[in-house]
N, CA, C and O atoms as a Maestro MAE file, in Angstrom:
{
 s_m_m2io_version
 :::
 2.0.0
}

f_m_ct {
 s_m_title
 :::
 protein
 m_atom[328] {
  # First column is atom index #
  i_m_mmod_type
  r_m_x_coord
  r_m_y_coord
  r_m_z_coord
  i_m_residue_number
  s_m_chain_name
  s_m_pdb_residue_name
  s_m_pdb_atom_name
  i_m_atomic_number
  :::
  1 25 -70.115 6.593 91.472 1 A "MET " " N  " 7
  2 3 -71.289 7.323 91.900 1 A "MET " " CA " 6
  3 2 -71.979 7.873 90.659 1 A "MET " " C  " 6
  4 15 -71.344 8.397 89.743 1 A "MET " " O  " 8
  5 25 -73.276 7.737 90.662 2 A "LYS " " N  " 7
  6 3 -74.070 8.205 89.532 2 A "LYS " " CA " 6
  7 2 -74.485 9.659 89.765 2 A "LYS " " C  " 6
  8 15 -74.903 10.033 90.862 2 A "LYS " " O  " 8
  9 25 -74.361 10.471 88.709 3 A "VAL " " N  " 7
  10 3 -74.821 11.852 88.731 3 A "VAL " " CA " 6
  11 2 -75.816 11.998 87.595 3 A "VAL " " C  " 6
  12 15 -75.504 11.682 86.446 3 A "VAL " " O  " 8
  13 25 -77.010 12.475 87.910 4 A "VAL " " N  " 7
  14 3 -78.044 12.639 86.891 4 A "VAL " " CA " 6
  15 2 -78.615 14.054 86.947 4 A "VAL " " C  " 6
  16 15 -78.568 14.726 87.977 4 A "VAL " " O  " 8
  17 25 -79.149 14.479 85.817 5 A "CYS " " N  " 7
  18 3 -79.813 15.778 85.733 5 A "CYS " " CA " 6
  19 2 -81.312 15.562 85.632 5 A "CYS " " C  " 6
  20 15 -81.788 14.677 84.921 5 A "CYS " " O  " 8
  21 25 -82.035 16.385 86.354 6 A "ILE " " N  " 7
  22 3 -83.496 16.357 86.350 6 A "ILE " " CA " 6
  23 2 -83.968 17.727 85.881 6 A "ILE " " C  " 6
  24 15 -83.445 18.752 86.318 6 A "ILE " " O  " 8
  25 25 -84.941 17.744 85.006 7 A "LYS " " N  " 7
  26 3 -85.523 19.017 84.561 7 A "LYS " " CA " 6
  27 2 -87.030 18.848 84.516 7 A "LYS " " C  " 6
  28 15 -87.553 18.000 83.792 7 A "LYS " " O  " 8
  29 25 -87.725 19.669 85.304 8 A "ASN " " N  " 7
  30 3 -89.183 19.599 85.402 8 A "ASN " " CA " 6
  31 2 -89.671 18.199 85.782 8 A "ASN " " C  " 6
  32 15 -90.678 17.719 85.264 8 A "ASN " " O  " 8
  33 25 -88.936 17.552 86.700 9 A "GLY " " N  " 7
  34 3 -89.337 16.256 87.221 9 A "GLY " " CA " 6
  35 2 -88.965 15.055 86.360 9 A "GLY " " C  " 6
  36 15 -89.288 13.921 86.713 9 A "GLY " " O  " 8
  37 25 -88.292 15.286 85.241 10 A "ILE " " N  " 7
  38 3 -87.938 14.200 84.324 10 A "ILE " " CA " 6
  39 2 -86.423 14.129 84.192 10 A "ILE " " C  " 6
  40 15 -85.754 15.148 84.016 10 A "ILE " " O  " 8
  41 25 -85.880 12.891 84.280 11 A "GLU " " N  " 7
  42 3 -84.439 12.725 84.111 11 A "GLU " " CA " 6
  43 2 -84.053 13.044 82.673 11 A "GLU " " C  " 6
  44 15 -84.689 12.586 81.724 11 A "GLU " " O  " 8
  45 25 -82.999 13.840 82.536 12 A "VAL " " N  " 7
  46 3 -82.521 14.269 81.228 12 A "VAL " " CA " 6
  47 2 -81.248 13.501 80.907 12 A "VAL " " C  " 6
  48 15 -80.348 13.397 81.741 12 A "VAL " " O  " 8
  49 25 -81.180 12.973 79.714 13 A "ILE " " N  " 7
  50 3 -79.968 12.283 79.262 13 A "ILE " " CA " 6
  51 2 -78.974 13.342 78.814 13 A "ILE " " C  " 6
  52 15 -79.267 14.143 77.926 13 A "ILE " " O  " 8
  53 25 -77.806 13.344 79.427 14 A "VAL " " N  " 7
  54 3 -76.751 14.295 79.054 14 A "VAL " " CA " 6
  55 2 -75.889 13.602 78.018 14 A "VAL " " C  " 6
  56 15 -75.062 12.751 78.344 14 A "VAL " " O  " 8
  57 25 -76.094 13.983 76.751 15 A "ASP " " N  " 7
  58 3 -75.346 13.324 75.683 15 A "ASP " " CA " 6
  59 2 -74.314 14.233 75.037 15 A "ASP " " C  " 6
  60 15 -73.477 13.759 74.269 15 A "ASP " " O  " 8
  61 25 -74.352 15.508 75.325 16 A "ASN " " N  " 7
  62 3 -73.388 16.438 74.760 16 A "ASN " " CA " 6
  63 2 -72.817 17.272 75.894 16 A "ASN " " C  " 6
  64 15 -73.430 18.249 76.324 16 A "ASN " " O  " 8
  65 25 -71.643 16.886 76.376 17 A "ASN " " N  " 7
  66 3 -71.057 17.556 77.541 17 A "ASN " " CA " 6
  67 2 -70.649 18.998 77.264 17 A "ASN " " C  " 6
  68 15 -70.342 19.741 78.197 17 A "ASN " " O  " 8
  69 25 -70.639 19.399 76.014 18 A "ASN " " N  " 7
  70 3 -70.274 20.777 75.694 18 A "ASN " " CA " 6
  71 2 -71.468 21.721 75.738 18 A "ASN " " C  " 6
  72 15 -71.304 22.936 75.633 18 A "ASN " " O  " 8
  73 25 -72.643 21.180 75.891 19 A "GLU " " N  " 7
  74 3 -73.838 22.005 75.904 19 A "GLU " " CA " 6
  75 2 -73.894 22.817 77.189 19 A "GLU " " C  " 6
  76 15 -73.779 22.267 78.284 19 A "GLU " " O  " 8
  77 25 -74.070 24.117 77.053 20 A "LEU " " N  " 7
  78 3 -74.039 25.008 78.220 20 A "LEU " " CA " 6
  79 2 -75.127 24.712 79.232 20 A "LEU " " C  " 6
  80 15 -74.954 24.993 80.418 20 A "LEU " " O  " 8
  81 25 -76.245 24.150 78.793 21 A "ASP " " N  " 7
  82 3 -77.328 23.821 79.724 21 A "ASP " " CA " 6
  83 2 -76.879 22.821 80.786 21 A "ASP " " C  " 6
  84 15 -77.470 22.759 81.864 21 A "ASP " " O  " 8
  85 25 -75.846 22.042 80.497 22 A "PHE " " N  " 7
  86 3 -75.420 20.986 81.404 22 A "PHE " " CA " 6
  87 2 -74.039 21.231 81.998 22 A "PHE " " C  " 6
  88 15 -73.372 20.288 82.422 22 A "PHE " " O  " 8
  89 25 -73.609 22.475 82.032 23 A "ILE " " N  " 7
  90 3 -72.299 22.795 82.594 23 A "ILE " " CA " 6
  91 2 -72.237 22.407 84.072 23 A "ILE " " C  " 6
  92 15 -71.187 21.994 84.566 23 A "ILE " " O  " 8
  93 25 -73.350 22.541 84.766 24 A "GLU " " N  " 7
  94 3 -73.391 22.175 86.184 24 A "GLU " " CA " 6
  95 2 -73.101 20.686 86.363 24 A "GLU " " C  " 6
  96 15 -72.439 20.290 87.322 24 A "GLU " " O  " 8
  97 25 -73.593 19.871 85.449 25 A "TYR " " N  " 7
  98 3 -73.342 18.425 85.465 25 A "TYR " " CA " 6
  99 2 -71.837 18.162 85.382 25 A "TYR " " C  " 6
  100 15 -71.295 17.375 86.158 25 A "TYR " " O  " 8
  101 25 -71.178 18.816 84.449 26 A "ASP " " N  " 7
  102 3 -69.735 18.626 84.279 26 A "ASP " " CA " 6
  103 2 -68.961 19.073 85.515 26 A "ASP " " C  " 6
  104 15 -68.013 18.412 85.938 26 A "ASP " " O  " 8
  105 25 -69.372 20.196 86.084 27 A "VAL " " N  " 7
  106 3 -68.692 20.729 87.267 27 A "VAL " " CA " 6
  107 2 -68.820 19.753 88.435 27 A "VAL " " C  " 6
  108 15 -67.833 19.460 89.109 27 A "VAL " " O  " 8
  109 25 -70.022 19.252 88.676 28 A "VAL " " N  " 7
  110 3 -70.241 18.314 89.777 28 A "VAL " " CA " 6
  111 2 -69.458 17.022 89.542 28 A "VAL " " C  " 6
  112 15 -68.816 16.515 90.462 28 A "VAL " " O  " 8
  113 25 -69.505 16.486 88.323 29 A "LYS " " N  " 7
  114 3 -68.756 15.249 88.019 29 A "LYS " " CA " 6
  115 2 -67.273 15.432 88.328 29 A "LYS " " C  " 6
  116 15 -66.641 14.542 88.898 29 A "LYS " " O  " 8
  117 25 -66.720 16.580 87.954 30 A "ASP " " N  " 7
  118 3 -65.301 16.844 88.218 30 A "ASP " " CA " 6
  119 2 -65.022 16.997 89.707 30 A "ASP " " C  " 6
  120 15 -64.021 16.482 90.204 30 A "ASP " " O  " 8
  121 25 -65.887 17.692 90.416 31 A "GLN " " N  " 7
  122 3 -65.634 17.963 91.826 31 A "GLN " " CA " 6
  123 2 -65.802 16.741 92.712 31 A "GLN " " C  " 6
  124 15 -65.105 16.623 93.720 31 A "GLN " " O  " 8
  125 25 -66.696 15.833 92.372 32 A "ILE " " N  " 7
  126 3 -66.867 14.668 93.246 32 A "ILE " " CA " 6
  127 2 -65.725 13.671 93.095 32 A "ILE " " C  " 6
  128 15 -65.581 12.771 93.923 32 A "ILE " " O  " 8
  129 25 -64.919 13.815 92.061 33 A "LYS " " N  " 7
  130 3 -63.756 12.935 91.919 33 A "LYS " " CA " 6
  131 2 -62.844 13.063 93.137 33 A "LYS " " C  " 6
  132 15 -62.207 12.091 93.542 33 A "LYS " " O  " 8
  133 25 -62.781 14.257 93.718 34 A "GLU " " N  " 7
  134 3 -61.926 14.511 94.871 34 A "GLU " " CA " 6
  135 2 -62.452 13.872 96.152 34 A "GLU " " C  " 6
  136 15 -61.669 13.549 97.046 34 A "GLU " " O  " 8
  137 25 -63.761 13.688 96.250 35 A "ILE " " N  " 7
  138 3 -64.341 13.204 97.510 35 A "ILE " " CA " 6
  139 2 -65.066 11.866 97.353 35 A "ILE " " C  " 6
  140 15 -65.681 11.380 98.301 35 A "ILE " " O  " 8
  141 25 -64.998 11.289 96.194 36 A "ASN " " N  " 7
  142 3 -65.708 10.036 95.925 36 A "ASN " " CA " 6
  143 2 -65.308 8.922 96.893 36 A "ASN " " C  " 6
  144 15 -66.109 8.035 97.187 36 A "ASN " " O  " 8
  145 25 -64.081 8.968 97.384 37 A "TYR " " N  " 7
  146 3 -63.608 7.938 98.322 37 A "TYR " " CA " 6
  147 2 -64.408 7.926 99.631 37 A "TYR " " C  " 6
  148 15 -64.398 6.926 100.349 37 A "TYR " " O  " 8
  149 25 -65.097 9.022 99.943 38 A "LEU " " N  " 7
  150 3 -65.874 9.087 101.181 38 A "LEU " " CA " 6
  151 2 -67.167 8.276 101.111 38 A "LEU " " C  " 6
  152 15 -67.760 7.956 102.142 38 A "LEU " " O  " 8
  153 25 -67.596 7.949 99.911 39 A "GLU " " N  " 7
  154 3 -68.869 7.242 99.729 39 A "GLU " " CA " 6
  155 2 -68.619 5.877 99.106 39 A "GLU " " C  " 6
  156 15 -68.109 5.782 97.989 39 A "GLU " " O  " 8
  157 25 -68.982 4.814 99.831 40 A "ASN " " N  " 7
  158 3 -68.767 3.469 99.304 40 A "ASN " " CA " 6
  159 2 -70.070 2.744 98.967 40 A "ASN " " C  " 6
  160 15 -70.047 1.569 98.603 40 A "ASN " " O  " 8
  161 25 -71.192 3.427 99.083 41 A "ASN " " N  " 7
  162 3 -72.477 2.823 98.754 41 A "ASN " " CA " 6
  163 2 -72.657 2.817 97.231 41 A "ASN " " C  " 6
  164 15 -72.681 3.885 96.620 41 A "ASN " " O  " 8
  165 25 -72.783 1.659 96.616 42 A "PRO " " N  " 7
  166 3 -72.935 1.609 95.152 42 A "PRO " " CA " 6
  167 2 -74.265 2.196 94.668 42 A "PRO " " C  " 6
  168 15 -74.423 2.465 93.477 42 A "PRO " " O  " 8
  169 25 -75.210 2.393 95.571 43 A "ASN " " N  " 7
  170 3 -76.504 2.968 95.198 43 A "ASN " " CA " 6
  171 2 -76.570 4.474 95.413 43 A "ASN " " C  " 6
  172 15 -77.617 5.086 95.206 43 A "ASN " " O  " 8
  173 25 -75.461 5.072 95.828 44 A "ALA " " N  " 7
  174 3 -75.433 6.513 96.056 44 A "ALA " " CA " 6
  175 2 -75.574 7.247 94.727 44 A "ALA " " C  " 6
  176 15 -75.070 6.813 93.691 44 A "ALA " " O  " 8
  177 25 -76.277 8.374 94.796 45 A "LYS " " N  " 7
  178 3 -76.555 9.114 93.566 45 A "LYS " " CA " 6
  179 2 -76.735 10.593 93.893 45 A "LYS " " C  " 6
  180 15 -77.218 10.951 94.967 45 A "LYS " " O  " 8
  181 25 -76.340 11.443 92.950 46 A "ILE " " N  " 7
  182 3 -76.576 12.879 93.059 46 A "ILE " " CA " 6
  183 2 -77.503 13.275 91.927 46 A "ILE " " C  " 6
  184 15 -77.205 13.046 90.755 46 A "ILE " " O  " 8
  185 25 -78.624 13.870 92.285 47 A "GLU " " N  " 7
  186 3 -79.540 14.415 91.293 47 A "GLU " " CA " 6
  187 2 -79.372 15.930 91.282 47 A "GLU " " C  " 6
  188 15 -79.427 16.582 92.324 47 A "GLU " " O  " 8
  189 25 -79.167 16.473 90.094 48 A "ILE " " N  " 7
  190 3 -79.073 17.924 89.942 48 A "ILE " " CA " 6
  191 2 -80.355 18.370 89.264 48 A "ILE " " C  " 6
  192 15 -80.592 18.070 88.093 48 A "ILE " " O  " 8
  193 25 -81.175 19.088 90.013 49 A "ASP " " N  " 7
  194 3 -82.437 19.571 89.463 49 A "ASP " " CA " 6
  195 2 -82.173 20.896 88.765 49 A "ASP " " C  " 6
  196 15 -81.875 21.905 89.404 49 A "ASP " " O  " 8
  197 25 -82.289 20.875 87.435 50 A "LEU " " N  " 7
  198 3 -82.015 22.056 86.620 50 A "LEU " " CA " 6
  199 2 -83.292 22.730 86.132 50 A "LEU " " C  " 6
  200 15 -83.285 23.423 85.114 50 A "LEU " " O  " 8
  201 25 -84.381 22.527 86.858 51 A "SER " " N  " 7
  202 3 -85.643 23.157 86.466 51 A "SER " " CA " 6
  203 2 -85.508 24.676 86.456 51 A "SER " " C  " 6
  204 15 -86.116 25.358 85.631 51 A "SER " " O  " 8
  205 25 -84.706 25.197 87.381 52 A "LYS " " N  " 7
  206 3 -84.376 26.628 87.408 52 A "LYS " " CA " 6
  207 2 -82.863 26.711 87.208 52 A "LYS " " C  " 6
  208 15 -82.112 26.603 88.177 52 A "LYS " " O  " 8
  209 25 -82.400 26.901 85.966 53 A "PRO " " N  " 7
  210 3 -80.965 26.824 85.659 53 A "PRO " " CA " 6
  211 2 -80.084 27.747 86.491 53 A "PRO " " C  " 6
  212 15 -78.924 27.425 86.746 53 A "PRO " " O  " 8
  213 25 -80.615 28.887 86.916 54 A "ASP " " N  " 7
  214 3 -79.809 29.822 87.703 54 A "ASP " " CA " 6
  215 2 -79.668 29.401 89.159 54 A "ASP " " C  " 6
  216 15 -78.868 29.970 89.902 54 A "ASP " " O  " 8
  217 25 -80.447 28.402 89.563 55 A "CYS " " N  " 7
  218 3 -80.448 27.974 90.960 55 A "CYS " " CA " 6
  219 2 -80.631 26.450 91.033 55 A "CYS " " C  " 6
  220 15 -81.700 25.976 91.419 55 A "CYS " " O  " 8
  221 25 -79.596 25.683 90.663 56 A "PRO " " N  " 7
  222 3 -79.737 24.225 90.691 56 A "PRO " " CA " 6
  223 2 -79.938 23.713 92.118 56 A "PRO " " C  " 6
  224 15 -79.416 24.280 93.078 56 A "PRO " " O  " 8
  225 25 -80.698 22.642 92.232 57 A "ILE " " N  " 7
  226 3 -80.938 21.999 93.524 57 A "ILE " " CA " 6
  227 2 -80.260 20.633 93.483 57 A "ILE " " C  " 6
  228 15 -80.428 19.875 92.528 57 A "ILE " " O  " 8
  229 25 -79.502 20.332 94.516 58 A "TYR " " N  " 7
  230 3 -78.764 19.075 94.597 58 A "TYR " " CA " 6
  231 2 -79.461 18.138 95.569 58 A "TYR " " C  " 6
  232 15 -79.647 18.471 96.739 58 A "TYR " " O  " 8
  233 25 -79.842 16.977 95.086 59 A "ASN " " N  " 7
  234 3 -80.442 15.945 95.935 59 A "ASN " " CA " 6
  235 2 -79.459 14.791 96.035 59 A "ASN " " C  " 6
  236 15 -79.157 14.133 95.039 59 A "ASN " " O  " 8
  237 25 -78.964 14.550 97.232 60 A "LEU " " N  " 7
  238 3 -78.039 13.442 97.469 60 A "LEU " " CA " 6
  239 2 -78.840 12.266 97.997 60 A "LEU " " C  " 6
  240 15 -79.500 12.358 99.032 60 A "LEU " " O  " 8
  241 25 -78.773 11.169 97.274 61 A "ILE " " N  " 7
  242 3 -79.586 9.994 97.595 61 A "ILE " " CA " 6
  243 2 -78.668 8.849 98.010 61 A "ILE " " C  " 6
  244 15 -77.715 8.517 97.304 61 A "ILE " " O  " 8
  245 25 -78.963 8.253 99.158 62 A "ASN " " N  " 7
  246 3 -78.201 7.124 99.712 62 A "ASN " " CA " 6
  247 2 -76.734 7.465 99.964 62 A "ASN " " C  " 6
  248 15 -75.873 6.590 99.875 62 A "ASN " " O  " 8
  249 25 -76.445 8.715 100.273 63 A "CYS " " N  " 7
  250 3 -75.076 9.136 100.571 63 A "CYS " " CA " 6
  251 2 -74.911 9.235 102.086 63 A "CYS " " C  " 6
  252 15 -75.855 9.560 102.806 63 A "CYS " " O  " 8
  253 25 -73.703 8.951 102.555 64 A "ASN " " N  " 7
  254 3 -73.460 9.048 103.993 64 A "ASN " " CA " 6
  255 2 -73.209 10.506 104.392 64 A "ASN " " C  " 6
  256 15 -72.983 11.365 103.540 64 A "ASN " " O  " 8
  257 25 -73.251 10.760 105.677 65 A "ALA " " N  " 7
  258 3 -73.155 12.128 106.204 65 A "ALA " " CA " 6
  259 2 -71.809 12.780 105.877 65 A "ALA " " C  " 6
  260 15 -71.758 13.974 105.579 65 A "ALA " " O  " 8
  261 25 -70.722 12.009 105.930 66 A "ASN " " N  " 7
  262 3 -69.405 12.579 105.620 66 A "ASN " " CA " 6
  263 2 -69.357 13.092 104.183 66 A "ASN " " C  " 6
  264 15 -68.876 14.194 103.921 66 A "ASN " " O  " 8
  265 25 -69.859 12.279 103.262 67 A "PHE " " N  " 7
  266 3 -69.877 12.688 101.860 67 A "PHE " " CA " 6
  267 2 -70.775 13.913 101.677 67 A "PHE " " C  " 6
  268 15 -70.390 14.873 101.010 67 A "PHE " " O  " 8
  269 25 -71.959 13.877 102.264 68 A "GLU " " N  " 7
  270 3 -72.897 14.998 102.123 68 A "GLU " " CA " 6
  271 2 -72.291 16.302 102.642 68 A "GLU " " C  " 6
  272 15 -72.407 17.341 101.991 68 A "GLU " " O  " 8
  273 25 -71.653 16.254 103.798 69 A "ASN " " N  " 7
  274 3 -71.038 17.458 104.363 69 A "ASN " " CA " 6
  275 2 -69.941 18.010 103.462 69 A "ASN " " C  " 6
  276 15 -69.884 19.213 103.207 69 A "ASN " " O  " 8
  277 25 -69.081 17.134 102.987 70 A "LYS " " N  " 7
  278 3 -67.982 17.571 102.118 70 A "LYS " " CA " 6
  279 2 -68.525 18.092 100.796 70 A "LYS " " C  " 6
  280 15 -68.022 19.088 100.275 70 A "LYS " " O  " 8
  281 25 -69.544 17.437 100.242 71 A "PHE " " N  " 7
  282 3 -70.157 17.882 98.997 71 A "PHE " " CA " 6
  283 2 -70.715 19.297 99.160 71 A "PHE " " C  " 6
  284 15 -70.480 20.163 98.318 71 A "PHE " " O  " 8
  285 25 -71.446 19.521 100.235 72 A "HIS " " N  " 7
  286 3 -72.028 20.847 100.460 72 A "HIS " " CA " 6
  287 2 -70.946 21.905 100.689 72 A "HIS " " C  " 6
  288 15 -71.120 23.055 100.287 72 A "HIS " " O  " 8
  289 25 -69.836 21.535 101.327 73 A "ASP " " N  " 7
  290 3 -68.713 22.464 101.481 73 A "ASP " " CA " 6
  291 2 -68.167 22.873 100.112 73 A "ASP " " C  " 6
  292 15 -67.917 24.052 99.860 73 A "ASP " " O  " 8
  293 25 -67.988 21.900 99.244 74 A "ILE " " N  " 7
  294 3 -67.448 22.174 97.907 74 A "ILE " " CA " 6
  295 2 -68.414 23.034 97.100 74 A "ILE " " C  " 6
  296 15 -67.994 23.983 96.438 74 A "ILE " " O  " 8
  297 25 -69.684 22.714 97.147 75 A "ILE " " N  " 7
  298 3 -70.683 23.477 96.392 75 A "ILE " " CA " 6
  299 2 -70.771 24.906 96.929 75 A "ILE " " C  " 6
  300 15 -70.905 25.850 96.150 75 A "ILE " " O  " 8
  301 25 -70.699 25.072 98.235 76 A "THR " " N  " 7
  302 3 -70.730 26.408 98.816 76 A "THR " " CA " 6
  303 2 -69.518 27.230 98.360 76 A "THR " " C  " 6
  304 15 -69.656 28.408 98.030 76 A "THR " " O  " 8
  305 25 -68.346 26.617 98.342 77 A "GLU " " N  " 7
  306 3 -67.136 27.292 97.869 77 A "GLU " " CA " 6
  307 2 -67.289 27.692 96.413 77 A "GLU " " C  " 6
  308 15 -66.939 28.811 96.039 77 A "GLU " " O  " 8
  309 25 -67.811 26.787 95.580 78 A "LYS " " N  " 7
  310 3 -67.981 27.046 94.153 78 A "LYS " " CA " 6
  311 2 -68.929 28.206 93.938 78 A "LYS " " C  " 6
  312 15 -68.645 29.090 93.129 78 A "LYS " " O  " 8
  313 25 -70.039 28.226 94.636 79 A "ASN " " N  " 7
  314 3 -71.016 29.300 94.474 79 A "ASN " " CA " 6
  315 2 -70.486 30.621 94.979 79 A "ASN " " C  " 6
  316 15 -70.860 31.677 94.467 79 A "ASN " " O  " 8
  317 25 -69.617 30.581 95.979 80 A "PHE " " N  " 7
  318 3 -69.031 31.810 96.492 80 A "PHE " " CA " 6
  319 2 -68.085 32.412 95.452 80 A "PHE " " C  " 6
  320 15 -68.037 33.631 95.282 80 A "PHE " " O  " 8
  321 25 -67.337 31.557 94.762 81 A "VAL " " N  " 7
  322 3 -66.393 32.013 93.744 81 A "VAL " " CA " 6
  323 2 -67.124 32.576 92.547 81 A "VAL " " C  " 6
  324 15 -66.695 33.571 91.963 81 A "VAL " " O  " 8
  325 25 -68.249 31.934 92.170 82 A "LEU " " N  " 7
  326 3 -69.008 32.406 91.006 82 A "LEU " " CA " 6
  327 2 -69.611 33.748 91.321 82 A "LEU " " C  " 6
  328 15 -70.293 34.331 90.478 82 A "LEU " " O  " 8
  :::
 }
 m_bond[327] {
  # First column is bond index #
  i_m_from
  i_m_to
  i_m_order
  :::
  1 1 2 1
  2 2 3 1
  3 3 4 2
  4 3 5 1
  5 5 6 1
  6 6 7 1
  7 7 8 2
  8 7 9 1
  9 9 10 1
  10 10 11 1
  11 11 12 2
  12 11 13 1
  13 13 14 1
  14 14 15 1
  15 15 16 2
  16 15 17 1
  17 17 18 1
  18 18 19 1
  19 19 20 2
  20 19 21 1
  21 21 22 1
  22 22 23 1
  23 23 24 2
  24 23 25 1
  25 25 26 1
  26 26 27 1
  27 27 28 2
  28 27 29 1
  29 29 30 1
  30 30 31 1
  31 31 32 2
  32 31 33 1
  33 33 34 1
  34 34 35 1
  35 35 36 2
  36 35 37 1
  37 37 38 1
  38 38 39 1
  39 39 40 2
  40 39 41 1
  41 41 42 1
  42 42 43 1
  43 43 44 2
  44 43 45 1
  45 45 46 1
  46 46 47 1
  47 47 48 2
  48 47 49 1
  49 49 50 1
  50 50 51 1
  51 51 52 2
  52 51 53 1
  53 53 54 1
  54 54 55 1
  55 55 56 2
  56 55 57 1
  57 57 58 1
  58 58 59 1
  59 59 60 2
  60 59 61 1
  61 61 62 1
  62 62 63 1
  63 63 64 2
  64 63 65 1
  65 65 66 1
  66 66 67 1
  67 67 68 2
  68 67 69 1
  69 69 70 1
  70 70 71 1
  71 71 72 2
  72 71 73 1
  73 73 74 1
  74 74 75 1
  75 75 76 2
  76 75 77 1
  77 77 78 1
  78 78 79 1
  79 79 80 2
  80 79 81 1
  81 81 82 1
  82 82 83 1
  83 83 84 2
  84 83 85 1
  85 85 86 1
  86 86 87 1
  87 87 88 2
  88 87 89 1
  89 89 90 1
  90 90 91 1
  91 91 92 2
  92 91 93 1
  93 93 94 1
  94 94 95 1
  95 95 96 2
  96 95 97 1
  97 97 98 1
  98 98 99 1
  99 99 100 2
  100 99 101 1
  101 101 102 1
  102 102 103 1
  103 103 104 2
  104 103 105 1
  105 105 106 1
  106 106 107 1
  107 107 108 2
  108 107 109 1
  109 109 110 1
  110 110 111 1
  111 111 112 2
  112 111 113 1
  113 113 114 1
  114 114 115 1
  115 115 116 2
  116 115 117 1
  117 117 118 1
  118 118 119 1
  119 119 120 2
  120 119 121 1
  121 121 122 1
  122 122 123 1
  123 123 124 2
  124 123 125 1
  125 125 126 1
  126 126 127 1
  127 127 128 2
  128 127 129 1
  129 129 130 1
  130 130 131 1
  131 131 132 2
  132 131 133 1
  133 133 134 1
  134 134 135 1
  135 135 136 2
  136 135 137 1
  137 137 138 1
  138 138 139 1
  139 139 140 2
  140 139 141 1
  141 141 142 1
  142 142 143 1
  143 143 144 2
  144 143 145 1
  145 145 146 1
  146 146 147 1
  147 147 148 2
  148 147 149 1
  149 149 150 1
  150 150 151 1
  151 151 152 2
  152 151 153 1
  153 153 154 1
  154 154 155 1
  155 155 156 2
  156 155 157 1
  157 157 158 1
  158 158 159 1
  159 159 160 2
  160 159 161 1
  161 161 162 1
  162 162 163 1
  163 163 164 2
  164 163 165 1
  165 165 166 1
  166 166 167 1
  167 167 168 2
  168 167 169 1
  169 169 170 1
  170 170 171 1
  171 171 172 2
  172 171 173 1
  173 173 174 1
  174 174 175 1
  175 175 176 2
  176 175 177 1
  177 177 178 1
  178 178 179 1
  179 179 180 2
  180 179 181 1
  181 181 182 1
  182 182 183 1
  183 183 184 2
  184 183 185 1
  185 185 186 1
  186 186 187 1
  187 187 188 2
  188 187 189 1
  189 189 190 1
  190 190 191 1
  191 191 192 2
  192 191 193 1
  193 193 194 1
  194 194 195 1
  195 195 196 2
  196 195 197 1
  197 197 198 1
  198 198 199 1
  199 199 200 2
  200 199 201 1
  201 201 202 1
  202 202 203 1
  203 203 204 2
  204 203 205 1
  205 205 206 1
  206 206 207 1
  207 207 208 2
  208 207 209 1
  209 209 210 1
  210 210 211 1
  211 211 212 2
  212 211 213 1
  213 213 214 1
  214 214 215 1
  215 215 216 2
  216 215 217 1
  217 217 218 1
  218 218 219 1
  219 219 220 2
  220 219 221 1
  221 221 222 1
  222 222 223 1
  223 223 224 2
  224 223 225 1
  225 225 226 1
  226 226 227 1
  227 227 228 2
  228 227 229 1
  229 229 230 1
  230 230 231 1
  231 231 232 2
  232 231 233 1
  233 233 234 1
  234 234 235 1
  235 235 236 2
  236 235 237 1
  237 237 238 1
  238 238 239 1
  239 239 240 2
  240 239 241 1
  241 241 242 1
  242 242 243 1
  243 243 244 2
  244 243 245 1
  245 245 246 1
  246 246 247 1
  247 247 248 2
  248 247 249 1
  249 249 250 1
  250 250 251 1
  251 251 252 2
  252 251 253 1
  253 253 254 1
  254 254 255 1
  255 255 256 2
  256 255 257 1
  257 257 258 1
  258 258 259 1
  259 259 260 2
  260 259 261 1
  261 261 262 1
  262 262 263 1
  263 263 264 2
  264 263 265 1
  265 265 266 1
  266 266 267 1
  267 267 268 2
  268 267 269 1
  269 269 270 1
  270 270 271 1
  271 271 272 2
  272 271 273 1
  273 273 274 1
  274 274 275 1
  275 275 276 2
  276 275 277 1
  277 277 278 1
  278 278 279 1
  279 279 280 2
  280 279 281 1
  281 281 282 1
  282 282 283 1
  283 283 284 2
  284 283 285 1
  285 285 286 1
  286 286 287 1
  287 287 288 2
  288 287 289 1
  289 289 290 1
  290 290 291 1
  291 291 292 2
  292 291 293 1
  293 293 294 1
  294 294 295 1
  295 295 296 2
  296 295 297 1
  297 297 298 1
  298 298 299 1
  299 299 300 2
  300 299 301 1
  301 301 302 1
  302 302 303 1
  303 303 304 2
  304 303 305 1
  305 305 306 1
  306 306 307 1
  307 307 308 2
  308 307 309 1
  309 309 310 1
  310 310 311 1
  311 311 312 2
  312 311 313 1
  313 313 314 1
  314 314 315 1
  315 315 316 2
  316 315 317 1
  317 317 318 1
  318 318 319 1
  319 319 320 2
  320 319 321 1
  321 321 322 1
  322 322 323 1
  323 323 324 2
  324 323 325 1
  325 325 326 1
  326 326 327 1
  327 327 328 2
  :::
 }
}
């Protein structure tokens, strides 16, 4: 599954995983490893809109309902802990 970052409508290349601006990218990549088996569409993609870094927006593209539900459960848990 592809995970990409968007900032101000433009896809951003994440080339330095240690950069704090892209910590959300790393967190999502790690968390979807647990649920990746739910999605078998090779065209499925998660876009993380970082235009407002304090409030990322997740766009799930070509993902099935089971994956979307589980993803939102995980993200809700993560935000509750933070």
